C-alpha positions as CSV (number, residue, x, y, z in Angstrom):
1,M,0.1,0.0,0.2
2,S,1.7,2.9,-1.2
3,T,-0.3,5.5,0.4
4,V,-2.3,5.6,4.2
5,P,-6.1,5.4,3.1
6,K,-8.6,7.7,4.8
7,R,-11.1,6.2,7.4
8,S,-13.7,6.2,5.0
9,A,-12.3,4.0,2.8
10,V,-11.3,1.1,4.5
11,E,-13.9,-1.7,4.4
12,Q,-16.3,-2.4,7.3
13,D,-15.0,-5.7,7.7
14,H,-11.7,-4.9,9.0
15,T,-13.1,-2.1,11.4
16,W,-14.5,-2.5,14.7
17,E,-18.1,-3.0,15.6
18,L,-18.8,-0.1,18.1
19,K,-22.4,-0.4,18.2
20,D,-21.8,-3.0,20.5
21,L,-21.1,-0.7,22.4
22,F,-23.6,2.2,21.5
23,T,-26.0,1.5,19.2
24,S,-25.9,5.5,17.9
25,Q,-24.4,8.7,19.1
26,Q,-27.9,9.6,20.1
27,A,-28.0,6.6,22.7
28,W,-24.7,7.4,24.0
29,D,-25.8,11.4,24.4
30,A,-28.7,10.0,26.7
31,S,-25.9,7.1,28.6
32,Y,-24.1,10.8,29.2
33,N,-27.0,13.2,30.0
34,E,-28.2,9.8,32.7
35,L,-24.8,9.7,33.9
36,K,-24.8,13.6,34.5
37,D,-28.0,12.8,36.7
38,L,-26.9,10.1,38.7
39,K,-23.2,11.4,39.6
40,K,-25.6,14.1,41.8
41,K,-26.6,11.2,44.1
42,P,-23.5,9.7,46.1
43,S,-23.3,13.3,47.9
44,E,-27.0,11.6,49.8
45,Y,-24.8,8.8,51.5
46,E,-22.2,11.3,52.6
47,G,-21.4,11.2,56.3
48,K,-23.4,8.1,56.5
49,L,-21.5,5.3,55.9
50,D,-21.5,3.8,59.1
51,T,-23.3,0.4,59.0
52,P,-22.7,-2.5,56.7
53,Q,-25.9,-2.3,54.6
54,I,-25.3,1.6,54.0
55,I,-21.8,0.8,52.7
56,K,-23.1,-1.9,50.8
57,E,-25.6,0.3,49.0
58,V,-22.9,3.1,48.3
59,F,-20.8,0.4,46.5
60,V,-23.6,-0.9,44.2
61,L,-24.1,2.8,43.1
62,E,-20.2,3.6,43.2
63,D,-20.3,0.2,40.3
64,D,-23.4,1.0,38.4
65,I,-21.8,4.7,37.7
66,S,-18.4,3.4,37.0
67,L,-19.6,0.9,34.8
68,K,-21.7,3.3,32.7
69,L,-18.8,5.8,32.6
70,E,-16.6,3.3,31.9
71,R,-19.0,2.5,28.4
72,L,-19.3,6.0,27.7
73,Y,-15.6,6.8,28.1
74,V,-14.1,3.4,26.2
75,Y,-16.8,4.4,23.0
76,A,-15.4,7.6,23.0
77,H,-11.8,7.1,23.0
78,L,-12.2,4.2,20.2
79,H,-13.6,6.4,18.1
80,H,-11.1,9.2,18.7
81,D,-8.5,6.4,17.9
82,E,-9.8,5.6,14.8
83,D,-8.8,9.0,13.2
84,T,-6.7,11.4,16.1
85,T,-7.7,14.4,13.8
86,N,-11.7,13.7,13.6
87,P,-13.2,17.0,15.9
88,T,-16.0,15.5,16.3
89,Y,-14.7,12.6,18.1
90,Q,-12.0,15.1,20.1
91,A,-14.8,16.8,21.0
92,L,-16.7,13.4,22.4
93,L,-13.5,12.3,24.1
94,Q,-13.1,15.8,25.7
95,K,-16.2,15.4,27.1
96,A,-16.0,11.9,28.4
97,K,-12.7,12.9,29.8
98,K,-14.3,15.8,31.8
99,L,-17.2,14.0,33.1
100,S,-15.0,11.0,34.4
101,V,-13.1,13.8,36.7
102,E,-16.5,15.0,37.9
103,V,-17.2,11.2,38.6
104,S,-14.3,10.8,40.6
105,E,-14.9,14.0,42.5
106,A,-18.7,12.8,43.5
107,L,-17.5,9.2,44.4
108,S,-14.1,10.5,46.1
109,F,-15.8,10.7,49.7
110,I,-16.2,7.1,49.7
111,T,-12.7,5.5,50.6
112,P,-11.3,8.4,53.0
113,E,-15.4,8.0,55.0
114,I,-14.7,4.4,55.4
115,L,-11.1,4.7,56.5
116,S,-11.9,7.2,59.2
117,L,-13.7,4.1,61.0
118,P,-12.1,2.6,63.7
119,E,-9.8,0.2,62.8
120,T,-11.7,-2.6,64.9
121,E,-14.8,-1.6,63.1
122,L,-12.9,-1.9,59.5
123,D,-11.5,-5.4,60.2
124,A,-15.3,-6.0,60.9
125,L,-16.4,-4.9,57.9
126,I,-14.0,-7.4,55.9
127,D,-15.4,-10.3,57.6
128,N,-19.1,-8.9,57.3
129,P,-21.3,-11.1,55.1
130,V,-23.2,-8.5,54.1
131,L,-20.0,-7.1,52.7
132,A,-18.7,-10.4,51.3
133,D,-18.6,-9.5,47.2
134,Y,-16.6,-6.1,48.4
135,K,-14.3,-8.1,51.1
136,F,-11.1,-7.7,48.3
137,T,-12.5,-3.8,48.0
138,L,-12.0,-3.3,51.7
139,Q,-8.9,-5.3,52.0
140,E,-7.1,-2.9,49.3
141,I,-8.8,0.4,50.8
142,K,-7.5,-0.7,54.3
143,R,-3.8,-1.2,52.3
144,E,-4.3,2.1,50.7
145,K,-5.0,3.6,54.2
146,A,-1.5,5.6,55.0
147,H,-1.9,7.3,51.8
148,V,-5.6,8.3,51.6
149,L,-6.5,11.8,52.2
150,S,-9.0,13.9,54.2
151,K,-12.4,14.1,52.2
152,A,-11.5,17.9,51.4
153,E,-7.9,16.5,49.8
154,E,-9.2,14.1,48.5
155,A,-11.8,16.0,46.7
156,L,-9.3,18.8,45.6
157,L,-7.4,15.6,44.0
158,A,-10.1,14.7,41.8
159,Q,-10.4,18.3,40.4
160,V,-6.9,18.0,39.5
161,G,-7.6,15.1,37.5
162,N,-8.0,17.4,34.2
163,L,-4.5,18.9,34.5
164,S,-3.0,15.7,35.7
165,Q,-4.1,14.1,31.9
166,A,-2.4,17.1,30.0
167,P,1.3,15.6,29.5
168,Q,0.2,12.4,27.8
169,S,-3.1,13.8,25.8
170,I,-0.7,17.2,24.1
171,F,2.7,14.4,23.9
172,G,-0.2,12.2,22.0
173,M,-1.2,14.9,19.7
174,I,2.1,15.5,19.3
175,N,3.0,12.7,18.2
176,N,-0.2,11.1,16.6
177,A,-1.7,14.0,15.2
178,D,0.6,16.6,14.3
179,M,4.2,14.7,13.3
180,K,5.2,14.6,10.1
181,F,7.5,12.2,8.7
182,P,9.5,13.6,5.5
183,N,9.2,11.1,2.6
184,I,12.4,9.0,2.1
185,E,13.7,7.0,-1.4
186,D,13.3,3.3,-1.3
187,E,15.5,0.9,-2.9
188,N,14.4,1.5,-6.6
189,G,14.9,5.1,-6.0
190,K,11.1,6.1,-5.2
191,E,9.6,8.4,-2.9
192,V,7.8,6.8,-0.2
193,P,5.8,7.9,2.6
194,L,7.4,7.6,6.2
195,T,4.6,7.1,8.9
196,H,4.6,5.4,12.3
197,G,3.1,2.3,10.5
198,S,5.8,1.9,7.8
199,Y,8.9,2.8,10.0
200,I,9.8,-0.5,11.0
201,Q,8.8,-2.0,7.9
202,Y,11.5,0.0,6.4
203,L,14.0,-1.1,9.0
204,E,13.3,-4.8,8.3
205,N,14.1,-3.3,4.5
206,P,17.3,-5.8,3.1
207,N,18.6,-2.5,1.2
208,R,20.8,-1.2,4.4
209,D,20.5,2.3,2.8
210,V,16.6,2.4,3.0
211,R,17.2,1.5,6.9
212,R,19.8,3.9,7.3
213,R,17.6,6.9,5.8
214,A,14.1,5.8,8.0
215,F,16.5,5.4,11.0
216,K,17.7,9.3,10.6
217,A,14.5,10.8,9.1
218,V,12.7,9.5,12.3
219,Y,14.7,11.0,14.8
220,E,16.1,14.0,13.2
221,T,12.2,14.9,13.2
222,Y,11.9,14.2,16.6
223,A,15.1,16.1,17.0
224,K,13.5,19.3,15.9
225,Q,10.7,19.0,18.3
226,K,13.1,17.9,22.0
227,N,12.7,20.9,23.6
228,T,8.2,20.4,23.8
229,I,8.7,16.9,24.2
230,A,11.3,16.7,27.0
231,A,9.0,19.4,28.4
232,T,5.9,17.4,27.8
233,L,8.1,14.6,29.9
234,S,9.1,16.7,32.4
235,A,5.6,17.5,33.0
236,N,4.5,13.9,33.4
237,V,7.6,13.5,36.0
238,N,6.6,16.4,37.9
239,K,2.5,15.1,38.2
240,N,4.2,12.1,39.6
241,M,6.1,13.9,42.0
242,F,3.2,16.1,43.4
243,Y,1.2,12.4,43.6
244,S,3.7,10.4,45.3
245,R,4.2,13.6,47.8
246,V,0.5,14.3,48.3
247,R,0.4,10.8,49.1
248,K,3.1,10.7,51.2
249,Y,5.0,7.2,49.3
250,P,8.6,7.5,49.4
251,S,8.9,7.8,45.9
252,V,7.6,7.4,42.8
253,L,8.1,4.1,41.7
254,E,6.9,2.7,45.1
255,M,3.6,4.4,44.3
256,Y,3.0,3.0,41.3
257,L,4.3,-0.4,42.3
258,Q,1.9,0.2,45.5
259,G,-1.0,-0.2,42.8
260,D,-0.7,-3.5,42.2
261,N,0.9,-4.3,45.6
262,I,4.6,-5.2,44.0
263,P,7.6,-5.3,46.4
264,Q,10.2,-3.1,45.0
265,E,12.8,-6.2,44.6
266,V,10.5,-7.4,41.8
267,Y,11.6,-3.9,40.0
268,T,15.2,-4.3,41.0
269,N,15.7,-7.7,40.6
270,L,14.4,-7.6,37.1
271,I,17.3,-4.7,36.6
272,D,19.9,-6.6,38.2
273,T,19.0,-10.1,36.7
274,I,19.2,-8.3,33.2
275,H,22.6,-6.9,33.9
276,E,24.0,-10.3,34.7
277,S,22.7,-11.5,31.3
278,L,23.9,-8.7,29.1
279,P,26.7,-10.8,27.9
280,L,24.1,-13.2,26.4
281,L,22.1,-9.9,24.4
282,H,26.1,-8.7,23.6
283,R,26.7,-12.8,22.1
284,Y,23.8,-12.3,19.6
285,M,24.3,-8.8,18.8
286,N,27.9,-10.3,17.6
287,L,25.6,-13.1,15.5
288,R,24.0,-10.8,14.2
289,K,26.8,-8.7,13.1
290,K,28.4,-11.8,11.5
291,L,25.2,-13.1,10.0
292,L,24.7,-9.3,8.2
293,G,28.2,-9.3,7.2
294,V,29.1,-5.6,7.9
295,D,32.6,-4.6,9.5
296,E,30.3,-2.2,12.4
297,L,26.5,-2.9,13.6
298,H,24.5,0.1,13.7
299,M,21.5,0.9,15.4
300,Y,19.5,0.5,12.2
301,D,20.6,-2.8,11.3
302,L,18.4,-4.3,14.7
303,F,15.6,-5.3,12.3
304,A,17.2,-6.1,9.5
305,P,16.8,-9.8,8.1
306,L,19.4,-11.8,8.9
307,V,18.0,-14.7,6.4
308,E,19.1,-13.7,2.9
309,E,15.9,-13.0,0.3
310,Y,14.0,-14.8,3.0
311,K,10.1,-13.2,2.1
312,W,7.5,-14.0,4.5
313,D,4.5,-12.1,3.5
314,I,1.5,-13.2,6.0
315,T,-2.5,-11.8,4.9
316,Y,-4.5,-11.0,8.2
317,D,-6.6,-14.0,7.2
318,E,-3.8,-16.3,7.0
319,A,-2.5,-14.9,10.6
320,K,-6.0,-15.5,11.9
321,Q,-5.6,-19.1,10.7
322,T,-2.4,-19.9,12.1
323,V,-2.9,-18.1,15.4
324,L,-5.7,-20.3,15.6
325,E,-4.1,-23.4,14.8
326,G,-1.3,-22.0,17.0
327,L,-3.4,-21.9,20.2
328,K,-4.8,-25.3,20.0
329,P,-3.1,-26.5,23.1
330,L,-5.0,-24.4,25.4
331,G,-8.3,-26.2,24.0
332,E,-11.7,-25.9,22.4
333,E,-13.0,-23.7,25.1
334,Y,-10.5,-21.1,24.3
335,L,-10.6,-21.5,20.7
336,Q,-14.2,-20.8,20.6
337,V,-13.8,-17.4,22.0
338,L,-11.3,-16.4,19.8
339,R,-13.0,-17.5,16.7
340,K,-16.2,-16.0,17.9
341,S,-13.6,-12.4,18.3
342,F,-12.8,-13.1,14.6
343,E,-16.3,-13.2,13.4
344,D,-18.0,-10.4,15.5
345,R,-15.9,-7.6,14.8
346,W,-14.0,-7.1,17.6
347,I,-10.6,-6.1,16.0
348,D,-9.9,-2.8,13.8
349,V,-7.3,-4.1,11.5
350,Y,-5.2,-1.6,9.3
351,E,-3.5,1.6,9.5
352,N,-5.7,4.4,7.8
353,E,-5.0,8.6,8.3
354,G,-4.9,9.7,12.0
355,K,-5.4,6.6,13.1
356,R,-3.8,6.0,16.5
357,T,-0.1,4.1,16.2
358,G,0.7,0.8,17.8
359,A,-1.9,-2.1,19.1
360,Y,-3.8,-2.6,21.9
361,S,-6.7,-4.3,23.7
362,W,-9.4,-2.5,25.7
363,G,-13.2,-2.9,26.6
364,A,-15.5,-2.0,28.6
365,Y,-17.0,-4.5,31.6
366,G,-20.4,-6.3,30.1
367,T,-19.3,-5.9,26.5
368,H,-16.8,-7.9,24.9
369,P,-12.9,-6.2,24.9
370,Y,-12.3,-4.6,21.3
371,V,-8.7,-4.4,19.6
372,L,-6.4,-1.8,18.0
373,L,-4.0,-3.2,15.3
374,N,-2.0,-1.2,12.5
375,H,-1.5,-4.6,10.7
376,K,1.0,-5.2,8.0
377,D,1.3,-8.8,5.8
378,N,4.1,-10.0,8.0
379,L,5.3,-12.2,10.8
380,N,5.6,-9.2,13.7
381,S,2.2,-8.5,13.0
382,M,0.7,-11.9,13.4
383,F,2.5,-12.2,16.5
384,T,0.9,-8.7,17.5
385,L,-2.7,-10.3,16.8
386,A,-1.9,-13.3,19.1
387,H,-0.3,-11.1,21.6
388,E,-3.6,-8.9,21.7
389,M,-6.5,-11.3,21.5
390,G,-4.1,-13.1,24.1
391,H,-5.4,-9.7,26.2
392,A,-8.6,-9.4,24.7
393,L,-9.5,-13.2,26.0
394,H,-8.0,-12.7,29.1
395,S,-10.4,-10.0,29.8
396,Y,-13.0,-11.9,28.3
397,F,-12.6,-14.7,30.6
398,S,-12.2,-12.5,33.5
399,D,-15.3,-10.6,32.9
400,E,-17.4,-13.7,32.4
401,A,-16.2,-15.6,36.0
402,L,-16.6,-12.5,38.0
403,K,-18.1,-9.3,38.9
404,Y,-17.1,-6.3,38.2
405,R,-14.8,-5.2,40.8
406,D,-13.1,-8.3,40.8
407,A,-12.6,-8.9,36.9
408,Q,-10.9,-5.8,37.2
409,Y,-6.8,-7.5,36.7
410,T,-3.5,-5.3,37.5
411,I,-1.7,-4.5,34.9
412,F,1.2,-6.1,36.1
413,L,-0.7,-9.5,35.0
414,A,-2.0,-8.4,31.5
415,E,1.5,-8.8,29.9
416,V,1.5,-12.5,30.7
417,A,-1.5,-13.8,28.8
418,S,-0.4,-11.8,25.7
419,T,3.3,-13.3,25.5
420,T,2.0,-16.8,26.6
421,N,-0.2,-17.0,23.3
422,E,3.6,-15.2,21.3
423,A,4.8,-18.4,23.1
424,L,2.8,-21.2,21.8
425,L,2.6,-19.9,18.8
426,M,6.2,-19.2,18.0
427,D,6.6,-23.1,19.3
428,Y,4.0,-23.9,16.8
429,L,6.0,-22.5,14.2
430,L,9.1,-23.7,14.8
431,K,7.7,-27.5,15.0
432,K,5.9,-27.0,11.9
433,S,9.1,-25.7,9.8
434,T,10.9,-28.0,7.6
435,D,13.4,-25.4,5.6
436,P,16.1,-23.9,7.3
437,K,16.0,-20.6,6.2
438,Q,12.1,-20.3,7.7
439,K,13.5,-22.0,11.0
440,L,16.8,-19.4,11.3
441,Y,14.2,-16.4,10.4
442,L,11.3,-17.7,13.2
443,L,14.6,-18.4,15.4
444,T,15.3,-14.5,14.7
445,Y,12.3,-13.2,15.3
446,Y,12.0,-15.0,19.1
447,A,15.5,-13.6,20.1
448,D,14.3,-10.5,18.9
449,Q,11.2,-10.8,21.0
450,F,13.4,-11.1,23.8
451,R,15.9,-8.4,22.7
452,T,12.3,-6.0,22.4
453,T,10.3,-7.7,25.0
454,I,12.9,-8.3,28.1
455,F,16.2,-6.5,27.3
456,R,14.6,-2.9,25.7
457,Q,12.1,-3.2,28.3
458,T,14.3,-3.3,30.8
459,M,16.2,-0.5,29.4
460,F,13.3,1.5,29.4
461,A,12.5,0.7,32.9
462,E,15.8,1.6,34.0
463,F,15.8,5.3,32.1
464,E,12.4,5.6,33.8
465,K,14.0,4.6,37.2
466,I,16.8,7.1,36.8
467,V,15.1,10.1,35.2
468,H,12.5,9.9,38.4
469,E,15.2,9.6,40.8
470,R,17.4,12.6,39.3
471,A,14.3,15.0,39.3
472,E,13.8,13.8,42.7
473,A,17.0,14.7,43.6
474,G,15.9,18.4,42.3
475,E,17.9,18.1,39.0
476,S,16.6,19.2,35.7
477,L,15.7,17.4,33.2
478,T,16.7,19.2,30.1
479,P,16.5,17.2,26.1
480,Q,20.6,17.2,26.6
481,E,20.1,15.4,30.3
482,L,17.4,13.0,29.1
483,S,19.3,12.5,25.3
484,S,22.5,11.6,27.6
485,I,21.0,9.3,30.1
486,Y,19.3,7.2,27.0
487,Y,22.0,7.0,24.8
488,D,24.4,6.0,27.7
489,L,22.0,3.3,28.5
490,N,21.4,2.1,24.8
491,V,25.8,1.6,25.1
492,K,25.5,-0.6,27.7
493,Y,23.1,-2.7,27.0
494,H,23.9,-3.4,23.3
495,G,27.8,-3.9,24.3
496,N,31.0,-3.4,22.3
497,E,29.5,-5.2,18.9
498,M,27.2,-2.3,18.4
499,N,28.1,1.4,16.8
500,V,25.5,3.1,18.7
501,D,24.4,6.1,16.6
502,Q,24.2,9.3,18.0
503,D,20.6,9.6,16.8
504,I,19.2,7.1,19.1
505,E,19.3,8.9,21.7
506,M,16.5,10.5,20.9
507,E,13.9,7.7,20.8
508,W,12.9,8.4,24.5
509,A,11.1,11.1,22.6
510,R,8.8,8.4,20.6
511,I,7.7,6.2,23.7
512,P,4.2,6.8,24.5
513,H,4.7,4.1,27.4
514,F,6.7,7.1,29.0
515,Y,3.5,8.6,29.9
516,T,1.7,5.6,31.7
517,S,4.7,5.5,34.4
518,F,6.6,2.2,35.3
519,Y,4.3,-0.1,33.0
520,V,7.2,-1.4,30.8
521,Y,8.8,-3.5,33.1
522,K,5.8,-5.7,33.3
523,Y,6.3,-6.6,30.3
524,A,9.5,-7.7,30.5
525,T,7.9,-9.5,34.1
526,G,4.9,-11.0,31.7
527,F,7.6,-12.3,29.3
528,S,9.2,-14.0,31.6
529,A,5.9,-15.5,33.6
530,A,4.8,-16.7,29.6
531,T,7.7,-18.4,29.3
532,S,7.3,-20.7,32.2
533,F,3.0,-21.1,31.6
534,S,3.6,-22.3,27.9
535,K,6.6,-24.6,28.6
536,K,3.7,-26.7,31.2
537,I,0.9,-26.0,28.6
538,L,3.1,-27.8,26.1
539,E,4.8,-30.5,28.5
540,E,2.2,-31.5,30.9
541,G,-1.5,-30.5,28.9
542,K,-4.6,-30.5,30.0
543,P,-3.8,-30.0,34.0
544,A,-1.4,-27.1,33.0
545,V,-4.3,-25.9,30.7
546,D,-6.9,-25.6,33.3
547,S,-4.3,-24.3,35.6
548,Y,-3.8,-21.3,33.2
549,L,-7.4,-20.9,32.1
550,G,-7.8,-20.6,35.9
551,F,-5.3,-18.3,35.7
552,L,-7.3,-15.9,33.0
553,K,-10.3,-16.4,35.0
554,S,-8.9,-15.2,38.0
555,G,-9.1,-11.5,37.4
556,G,-8.1,-9.3,40.0
557,S,-9.8,-11.2,42.8
558,D,-6.5,-11.5,44.5
559,F,-3.2,-9.9,44.6
560,S,-1.4,-10.3,41.6
561,I,1.6,-11.9,42.9
562,N,-0.3,-14.5,44.7
563,I,-2.6,-14.9,41.8
564,L,0.7,-16.0,39.4
565,S,1.7,-18.3,43.0
566,K,-0.9,-20.2,42.9
567,A,-1.0,-21.0,39.4
568,G,3.3,-21.8,39.9
569,V,5.0,-18.9,39.1
570,D,6.9,-16.8,41.5
571,M,8.1,-13.7,40.3
572,S,9.4,-12.2,43.8
573,S,12.5,-14.3,42.7
574,P,14.7,-14.0,40.1
575,E,14.3,-17.6,38.7
576,P,11.4,-17.0,36.2
577,I,13.9,-14.4,34.5
578,R,16.7,-16.6,34.7
579,E,14.7,-19.0,33.2
580,A,13.5,-16.7,30.2
581,M,17.2,-15.8,30.0
582,S,18.1,-19.8,29.4
583,V,15.5,-20.5,26.8
584,F,17.0,-17.3,24.6
585,E,20.5,-18.8,25.2
586,D,19.1,-22.1,23.8
587,V,18.2,-20.1,21.0
588,I,21.0,-18.6,20.2
589,K,22.8,-21.7,20.3
590,Q,20.6,-22.9,17.8
591,M,21.2,-19.8,15.3
592,E,24.6,-20.5,15.8
593,E,24.2,-24.3,14.8
594,L,22.3,-23.4,11.7
595,T,24.6,-21.1,10.7
596,K,28.6,-22.8,11.0
């Protein structure tokens, strides 16, 4: 596809069906107006939360309001992401965001008022049968006690909500709507458009000049915006510091880990264990340099094909079929839902003008999840499909099995289901492959999964940690400082075999996840847990599948570490990461054997 189509030109079958959320804009408006009225009702309970029955009533009301808001917000956001330049949906999203802040304010008294009860009464509420459905909620409220403020302060913080969204919203508009890359010359001397969606495709081009041109064009474009984007990222860090100090956390990192009840050792273990394992990444860089036959390995060579003349075009229909085959070890219950998702238009498939970049799964409780893709006919897009359907089916099974509150699993758990799908798909493809070139192609892809999902995300996590620590120590985050930290980390992670191009110092400016702070480490921990799950599923069959489906149906009904532990994976130790590293070493060995 030489040009990116307008949204109106995309075939309906390749778009998601948002009528499953609201049948029309009028239905959305009616629900919006209903919620505007309903959000006044919680105030009737203020100052009266002193009996189990009243507390139950307010929780039921809170669930009703939250569910209605979730559906409104998701609908507006999904429409906005179809085409971020569409003013109708920009306005709709702003309305939803504003209402979200108002709702947050209307409900903000509930937690502090419950926490104002004496400790003995709070413990009695946790064990009261009237509140059985809210036992975990009450346990969580008690855990947060040290960080919850007075009613007046919580109401004030709720009003600050709109301001706190600004850094992410501004970055999103710069990155998705305003950022325009220049055209570049392809291998045939033809001018072609460079977009967020096509950038990785150009980095995968066998022609080194095309890769270098795309790489330089992207980072030179970001460099022109470096002051604005540094100010945006710095504002996000300042926002985090404001909340961590107001809520009495020792650091921003601990504030973000507290949400999932994750010990800080999980984060530091990950970075330390990956530092231990950097020689493996350096060994892979050396192998990549050898297979490419280059004197110097550059950052724009990281996605270059290592298998000469091996081109694997995979259409979207073929990708769906292969994913279904690859996930057969998960059993018929899982496959049935997966087939349904393909048939009932849960997925928005192709890139169009103004569409949000990347891929995600999202939805509202009570309807099915939705998946946004920017599909290209290649192996990477097929794995993205498997990955996002892992998220979607995790949500589906949790929602089906549990009540609203308990169904919301933490982000710490989210990456496990998505990456287990990828591991099973890779196993299927490697077992099926008889062509040495294809096998090497797959092994390269798998090695790059380790590189991008464990090493790269851990490098991102370390960058976030350093940036926040420096800001907390009173240092300023200038574009030069951010670029210097980022460049030095690239040198450390990629080792002596890599010529770390200066342009890469601007990569921090294009990472949307830095606006969802201390999130990216979960990709690395999730990949490690998934390696363990997939191994058990393939070796043990049904008992492991039952245990895994039990994990998918556990939602957020317990602390994340406990849910994984019950399913046999202990993320509080470095062992799952070390296990993943041993698999990575095996992949490198197989590649070295095939290329002797």
